[in-house]
N, C-alpha and C positions, 0 to 999 in steps of 0.2 A: 607553515602547514597548520591546518585546522585540526583540532582534536575534539572529542566528544565526552561529555559528562552527563550521566543520568542524575537529574535533579528531582528529589522528592521533598516537597515542602507544603506547608499550609500557612495561610494568612488570616489574621484576626483583627477585629476592630472592637472598640468599646461600645456598650449599649448607649452611652450618652454622647458618643462621638469624640471623646477626649481620652487620651492615654498619657499618664504622667510617668509611669515606670512599668517595668516588667514584673508580673507577679512572681513570687518565689517558687521556683520549680525544683528545689532541692528535695530529695526523697521520693520523687515520682519514679516508680519502678526502679531501674538500676542507677538512676542519677544520684551519685554520691556527693557531688559538689558542683557549684556553678561559679565559673571563673570569669571575672570582668576583663574583657579584651580591649577596652577602650572605645573611642568614637572614631568612625571613619566618615569622610565626606565623599559622596559619590555624585558624579555628574554624568548623566546618560542622555544621549540624543537618539530618539527612535526614528527609524526610517520606514517609509512605506510609499506606495503609489498614491497619487492624488485621490483616487477613489477607494483607498484603504483596502486593497486586495489581501494583504497579509493579515491585517487585523480581522478581516472577515472570516479567515480560516484559523483564527486564534494563533497565528504565528507572530513572533516579535523579533525584530532586528534592531540592534542598538550598537552604538559606539559609546563605550563607558570609560571614564578615567576615575582614578581613586580606588581604594581598596586593594585587595590582593590579586584580583583577576582583571585588571584593566585590559581592554581590547574590544574586538568586535564579537558580539554574541548573537547567535540565531537560535531561537527556541522553537522546538516542535512539540505539540501536545502528544502525549502517549496515552494517558488516562487521567482522570480527575486528580489533580495535585501532583502529577508526574509529567516531567518534560525532559526531552533530550536537548542539551545545550551544546551547540557547535561553536567552538571558540577559535578565533584567529588573532594574530598579533595586531596591536594598535597601528593604525595608519590613517591617512586623511580621507581615503575613499574606500568604498566597500570592496573587500578582497574578492578576487575572482572565484576562489573556492566557496565563498559564501554566496556570491551572486548566482553561481550556477545552481545552487540548491533551491533558489526561489524563482528560477527562470520560467518554469511551467506556469507559475501564477502571474509573474510580472510581464514576461515576454518583452515587447518593445517599449514598455512604459518606463519612465524614469523613477528611480528611488530618490525621494526627497525627504529632508528633515521634516518630521511631522510634529513631534512633541519633545520637549526637554523636561527631564525629571532630575531635580537635585534633592538628594536625600542625606540627612544627617543620621547615621546608623550607630546606635549604641549596642555593641556586640557582647554576648555572653556565650561561653562554651559550657555545655553540659557534659560532664565526664563521669565515668564509673569509678569504682573503688581503686582501680589500678591507674587511673588517670587517662584512660582511653577515651577519646572524643566520641560521644554518642550523637550529639546534635548541636546545632548552632541556633540560638535564639537571639533576635535583635528587635529593638524598638526603633522604628524608622519614622522620622519626621520628613514628610515629602512635600515638595513644592513643584507643581506641574504648570507648564506654560505651553500653550499651543503655538506652533511656529508658522502656521499657515492660516490665511483667511482672517476673519474677524474674531476668532476664538479668544477665550480669556485664560484665566489662571485658576488654580485650585490648590488647596493645602489640606493635608490630613496627617494623622498618625496611625500607624498600624504595627502589629506584631507579626514577625515572620519567623517560623520555625522550620529549619531545614535539616533533614536527616543526614548524618555523616555517611560517607561512602561505605557500603557494606552493612549499614545499620539495619536494625529490625523495624519495619514499618509499624509494628504493634506499639512501639514506644510513642509514636505520634498520637495514637488514640488515648493513651494514658495521660500524655501531656495536655491534650485537648480537654479532658475531663477536669484537670486542675485549672486550666484557663477559664473554662466556662463557670466554674465555681467562683472564680474571681471577678465575674461580671464581663467576661470577654466572649465574643461570639465570632464564628467564621465570617470572613469578609464576603460581602455580596458580590464583589467583582472578582473575576478569576485571576487577574493580574493587576499590577500597578498601571500598566499601559491601558488596560480596559477601563479602569476607573478614571484615569486621566482623560481619555477620549470622551467618556460620558460627561465628565464634569466641566470640561473646557470647550465642549462643542458649541458652535454658534446655534442660534435658534433656527430650527428647521420646520417646515410645514408638516413633517411626518416622515418616518422611515418607510421605504417601499415594503410592501407586504411580501412574504415568502410565497412559494408555490402553493396554490390551493390544493385541497385534497382531491385526488383523481375522481372524476365523475364520468367522463366519456371515454371511449376507446382510445382516442388520441391522448387524453390526459395520462392514461396508464402507460402507453408506449413511450411518451416523452419523459415521464418520471423515471422509467427504467433506463432510458438512454442518458438522462441527466446523471443518474447514479454512476454510470460507466464513465462518463466524461469526468466526473468528480474523482473517481478512483484513479484514472490516468494521471490527473494533475497531482493528486496526493501521493501516488506511488513513485512519481518521477524522482524526487530527492532520495527516496529509499533505494532505488536502483543505483543512483549515482554513488551512494554511500556503501553499496555492497551488502545491504541488509538481506539475510537469508530469506529465500522464497519470494523476494520482491519482484524479480524478473518474471517468475511464473504468474504471480497475481496480476501484474500489469498486462501480461500477454492475455490472460483470461478476460480482463476488462476490455481489451481491444477486440477480442473475438466476440464477446457479448454485444458490444456496440455494433459491430459489423453484422452479426446475425440479426439484430433487431431491425436494421435497415433492409435486410434481404427478406425477412419473413413477413413483416407487416407492411407490405406494399399497398394494401388497401387503405392504410392509414397515412403513410408518408409516400409522396410521389418519388418513385425510384429514378425518374429522369433527372431529378434534382439531387437526390441522395447518392446516386451511383458514384460520382467522383469521390465523395467522402468515404464511401465503402471501399473504393480501390486503395485509397491512402491508408485506411485502417488495415487492409490486407498487407500492404507493404510493411507497416509498423509491426504487425504480428509476426511477419517473417523475420524481421531483424531481431526481435526479442526471442523468437523461437530458435534462431541459430545458436544462441548462447545456452538457452534452456535445454534444448535437445542434446547438445553436446555434453552438458553436465550430467544429464540422466543416463546417456549411453556410456559415458566413462565410468560412472558409478556401477552400472550393470555389469560391465566387463570386469571391473576390479573385484566386485563381490563374487562373481563366478570363478575368477581365478583363485581368490582366497579360499574358496570352498574345496578346491582340489587338494588331494594328497600331494606332498612335496615331490614324491617319486614320479608324479604325472606331469610335472612342469619341467620341460626340457628347453634350455636356451633362455635368453634374456627377455622373456615374455612380458614381465611386469614393466621393464624399462621401455619396451616398444609401445605398450599401451599408454604409459605416461607421456612419452614423447609425442605420440599421435594426438593425445588430448590437448597438449600444450600448443601444438602447431596448428590446430584447426581454427577456422574462423569463429568469431563470437567472443572475443576477449572483452574484458571490462572497458578497456580503452575504446574499442569499437562502439560499444553501446553508448558510452558517454558522448562520442562524436555524433551518433544518431540523435541523441536527446538535445544536442546543441545545434542541430542543423535547422536551416530555414524551413525545410520541408516538414519536419516534425512540428515546429511551432506554428506553421501555417495550418497544419491539420487541427491543432487545438483551437485555433481561431475559427476554422471552418465549423467545428462542432459547436462552438459558442454561437456562431451565426445561425446554424441550423436550429438550435434550441430557442434562440430569440425570435426567429421568424420561420417557424416550421412549414414545409410545403404540404399542408394537410389535404387529404382527399376526402371523398364523401363519407367513407366509413369512420373517419375520425370523430365525427359528431354524433355517432350512434351510441347506443348503450353498449357497454364493453363486453358483456358476457357473450353475446352472439357474434360480434365482430372478431373478438380475439380468439374465441373457440374455433372459428372457421379457419383462421391462419394456422393455429396449432394443429388442427386435423390435417391440413394440407401437408405440413412438414412430416407428420406421422405417416401419412400414406406414402410419401416418397421414401422414407426410411424403410418401410415394409418392403417396397419393391427392391431396394438395394440389398437388404439383408437376405431376402429369399434368393436373389440372384447369386450372391456371394456364396451362400451355403450350398447351393446346388452345384457349384463348380468343384472339380477335383482339387485336392491339395496341390499347391504350386504357386508360381508367381502371379498368375492371373487371379487366383482366389485372394492372394495377399493384397493385390491392388484393389480388388472389389471390396474387401473388408475394410481397407483404409478409407475408401469413399463412404462406406456405411458409417464408419466412425465419425467422420466429419458431419454427416447428416444427423447422427444421433446427438452430437453436441449442439447442433443448431436447434434440434427439437427440444433439448433440455433448456436452452436459453429462452426459447419461445415460451415454454411452460413457466419458467421463472418470471418472465415479464408479465404473464397473465395471472399469476397466482393471486394477487389481491382481488382480481375480478372473478376468477373461477373457483378459488378456494381449494377444497380437498382434492378434486380430480387433478388439478394442476400440480399440487404438491406430490401426489402419487406418481404422476408422470415424470416429474423432475427426479424423484428417487429412482424410478425404474431406469431412466436414461443414464443416471450417474452410475448405476451398477453395470449397465451394458457398456458404457464408454470405458469403464475401468478395465474390463476384460479386453475390449478392442484395443485400448491403449497398450496393454501388456503385449498383445499380439504384434502390434506395429513396432514396438520397441525391440521385440525379438527379430523382426524382419530387418531392422536397421543394424542390429547386433551381428546378424549372420553376414550381412554385406561387409561390415567393417572387418570381421574375422577373416573373410576371404582376402580382403586387401592386405591385412597384416601378414597372413600366411604367405602371400605372394612376395611381399617385401622380405620376409625372413628367409624364404627359400632362395631368393636372388642373392642374399648375403651369405649363403652357405650355412644357414642355421636350420635346425629341425622345425618343421611345421606341425609336428605331432600334437602339441598342446592346443594349437588353434583349431585343428581338426576335431579334437575331443570336445572343445567348447562349442564348436559349430554343431556337432552331433547332439549335444545336450540341449542346445537351443531348438533344434528341429524336434526333438522329443517333447520339449515343453510346448512348442507350437501345436503339435498334434493333440496334446491333452487340452490345451486351451480351446481348440476348435471343437472338440467334443463338448466341452463345457458351454461354449458359446451356443451350440445348437440347442441344448437344453434350456439355457437362460433365455434365448430368443423365443422359444416356444411359450415360456411363461409371460414374457414381456408382451409379445404380440397379442395374447389374449386379452390384455388390459388396455390396449391402445384405443384412442377415440376413433370411431368409424368415420 
């Protein structure tokens, strides 16, 4: 089984390129003593695709022997100097639990040995007056060897300071001040692997340039679509690991990508993008099953907790819990979706679309006019849907109409987001207005789903000979909440409608 460790560390090199020993760090903040822990010899082979897809996203995958944590290590960047390290036991091949976490980036490509790093590590423990470990400092002498192509070798020394688990990050600032005073500066490379790749790389005619700054309408739309593709790829391992809110964020990225293809049909040919949009809809639905279930279960549980105990008759909490656990959308199901050929083919299709976009005439035009036209079109459709919904009497038909308006409001919001760099303040204002509107509409739709579930639970309880009183009470409160929301929606829409683009 793999486990996770949050790694907070900094690396340093000497101004003259040579380090003979660690500067004395005794007395820095709470550091009362520095204990020599001896020398360890580490041997790590780093794996990547031939085109270095992991390194391109600042991920590192290695098989390391020596030291106290021999095994397979996969590191994800969290923030500068902070990474999550996923560890698995030592073996000859990449463990499946590790391979799954890079599948969205690797897909069908082979993971091959790329670089070998051998380090002689002189380790010191920095402890406080009670002997509690605060940080580990080491002087590493590193030899790097590229294992593919005509690449060469490199050798350097560096200092690495890693905070102990639960340590205060402020200590690293104080240690850095002492190290700088001793003639040591932060390393230019973000990691040993990054430095090894740079220093052992074969001569190349030049690295490909990144995406140019958006100029045309097509540039802006493709930049936004590229951001959503990147978000899908980056969030995949977080969903697999069960990181809070990752399913919701991945679902939003999926919806944004689909909305982009549906809104900007003057820029991208929908005859080509339609199949990709259909697959994005499928993925959003799979992600939504788990997310909607989680939100609804929380809503019902919170409503039940708010009741006085005397108003709870029968095993209501147990029935809600059993319902939540039995519904579709488990973590295992989501993992299966992310491992499916269909999902990986969707990622490949997005890559192909971005590499060779089916541009239409409006793509080459100045962005302000072309993008504003698409945003106005969505806003006009939203206006028609909202006015139709609010004109209906309360009931199921209005509920359905408001749900359709909610979907259009989200699409309008995403269109405004995609156009923000080109349209500036008006697009930002529209995004904000759509966010406030969809919040109310989302609460309303959650209530519709909650009432339907409460009817189901009441029927099951009644059939089992239990009292359905509490379910009816909760249903009534949801109805009253919906009535208040619909009144608030009418007022909010009046304000929003006045600021929509014509």
